Structure formats: C-alpha cells, structure tokens
N, C-alpha and C positions, 0 to 999 in steps of 0.2 A: 504494500500500500504506500503510495507516494507520500501521503500526508504524515504518516508516522515516521517513516525512515528519513525523509529529507528534512522535515521540520526538526526532528530530534538531533540530527547531525548539525544543522545550522545553529540550533540553540546552544549546543555544547561548544561549537566553534566560537561563538560570539559571547559566551558567558563571561569571559574575562575582559571584554572590551570596556573601556571607559568612555563616558560621554558627559557632555556638559549637562547641568541640571535642566531637565525638561526637553532637551533636544535629543532626538534619536540618532543612533549610529546607523548609517545606511550603507548597505553592501549590495551590489548587483553582481551576480555570478552568471557568466555564460556557461551553458551546459552543452556538452557534445561528447557523449560516451556510448560505447557499444558493449553490450553484454551478450556473450556467446552462450547458446544453449540454455537460455533463461526459463523457457517453458518446455517441459517434457511432455510430448504428445504420444509417447509410446514408441512409434516407429521413427520419429524424428524429433529433434529439439529445436525450437524456434529461437532465433537470435533477435535482440532488441537494440535499437538505436534510439537514444533520448537526446533531443536537442532543443535549444531555446534559451530562456533566461529566467532567473529567479531574483527578485528584489526583496531584501529583508530589511525591515526597520526595527531596530532593537531599542527599547526604552529601559533605561536603568534608573534605579532609585537607591540612593546610599551605596553606590557601587555594586549593586546586585541587579541581575536581569529580572525584570518584572513583567514585561510584555513584549511580544513580537508580532509584527504585521508583515506577512509575506505575500507577495503576489507572484503568480506563476504564469508563464507563457511557454509551455513546452509541447512537444509532439513526440509520440512514441511510435516508431515504425517496427513492426514485427515481421520477420522474414523467414521463410522456409529456405534454408541454405541449399537444399537439394533441388527444388524446383525454381527458386527465385521469386515465387509469389510472395506478395507482402500486403499488409494493411497498416494504415496510419490512424492513430486515435489522438485527439487533442487532450491536453492536460492543462486547463486554464482555470484560474480562480484566485481566491484569497484564503489564507489561513490566518486565524487569530489565536495566538497562544498567550495565555495569561497564567502567571505563577502567583498563587495566593499566599497570604501571610502564614498560613498553617503548613505550607510546603506542598499542598496539592496544586494541581494545575488543570486548566481547561483548554482544550483545543477545539476550535470551531473551523470546519472545512466547508467552504462555500464555492461551488462552481461545477465544472465538468472535469472530474478526475479521470474518467475514461468513457469513451463512447465508441463501441464496436459496431460499425456499419459495414455490411457485406453487400457488394454490388449484386443487384438482382433480388436480394432478400430484405434489404433495409436494416433498421436497427435491430440488433440481436442481444446486446448486453451493455451494461454501463453502470457507472457510479456518477450520478448527476443530482445536484440539489445541495442539501446541507446535512452535515453530520457533526454532532457535538459529543466530544469525549471528555471524561473526567479521569485524571490520574490521581491516585491517592497520595503519591509522593514521587521523588526522583527515581526510585527503583521500580516503580510500577510499570511493567511492560504489557499489562493486560487491562487497559482502561475500560471503564464502564461507558456504554453508549447511553446518553440521556436524551438525545433527539436525533431523529432520522427522517428527513423529508425528501421528496423526489423519488428517483429510481436508484436504488442501492443494491446492486447485485454483489454477492460475495466475490472475492478474488478468484475462487475456484471456478465460478460461472464465467468470469471473463476469460480465464485460461482455456476453459472448455470451448467457448465460442471461437476463440482464436485458433485452437487446434482443429476444430471442425472446418473452419474456413480455409486453413492453410496447409493442413497435413495431408 
C-alpha cells in the first residue's frame, strides 16, 4: 500500500529536520524506480515502474514532527516481462499525517491510490476515495481503519486484477 510505506518512510526521513516556528519544511522528491517481479501471478511475475513526484510539508512543534501534508502525483506501470503487455494506474492525492500528544497518530489518505482499467473491460479494481487510519503508537504496524469511503479494494484484489489482465 502506497500510503503506509511511502508516508512512513518520508516521516522517518524528515523527523529530525528542523524548521522555523510555524513554517513547514518542504521537500519535493522525484520518483522513478523499477521493481522487478513485484506481483507473483503464478506463471509469471509482473514488474512495476513508479514515476512522478511527491511533495511533503512537515510541520514541527518544539523540535518534534507533529504533522505532515503530502501530495502525490505518481503513475505505476505494471508489465509482463514475457509478453511486454502493460497497464498504467494513477496514484494521485493527498495524505494527512498527524502525530498526537499521546504518541498515537492519524493518517488520512484522500485520492486515487490505484485504478485498474482494462481496455475493453473498463474499471476492474481500485482504491479510490478516503481512508482514515489510527496508529496506537510509533511501533504500531497494524493500524485501525476508522473511515473508509469510495471504492476500496484490498491489495490482493488489485494484484489479482493485474494478473488476470497481464499474465
């Protein structure tokens, strides 16, 4: 899931950054990476290329990270390395990450995280809308989902749709 992995990595990377009172630290990262064999379809493993940009605004309070606002403009292209067939899905939106005084945190993911559209079939799977997660603390890797709107297929359904279309 983009929102958990990328937001957590960026939050950790920026946690030590200092900023002036009330002014955010702003970092824009260009993304262009390839992941070989990222989805196992049984007979073939699909490759993924992710490209675009992520802009992260980090808000500090007394030297501690309190809030991040991240905007994503990414595309994921999944390719069958045997046939060369591929599908591209957008990954656009905003993540709002807030660390509360008690050490818990809230992550709100808003946008199109994935939209799998197969030519001739149309929309087959996606994660579109809003998802709100609550982390009990910094070590919580299994957050509670407190709000889910729109169309939210699990990652396994996205993988299955991509495998069916490309394998």
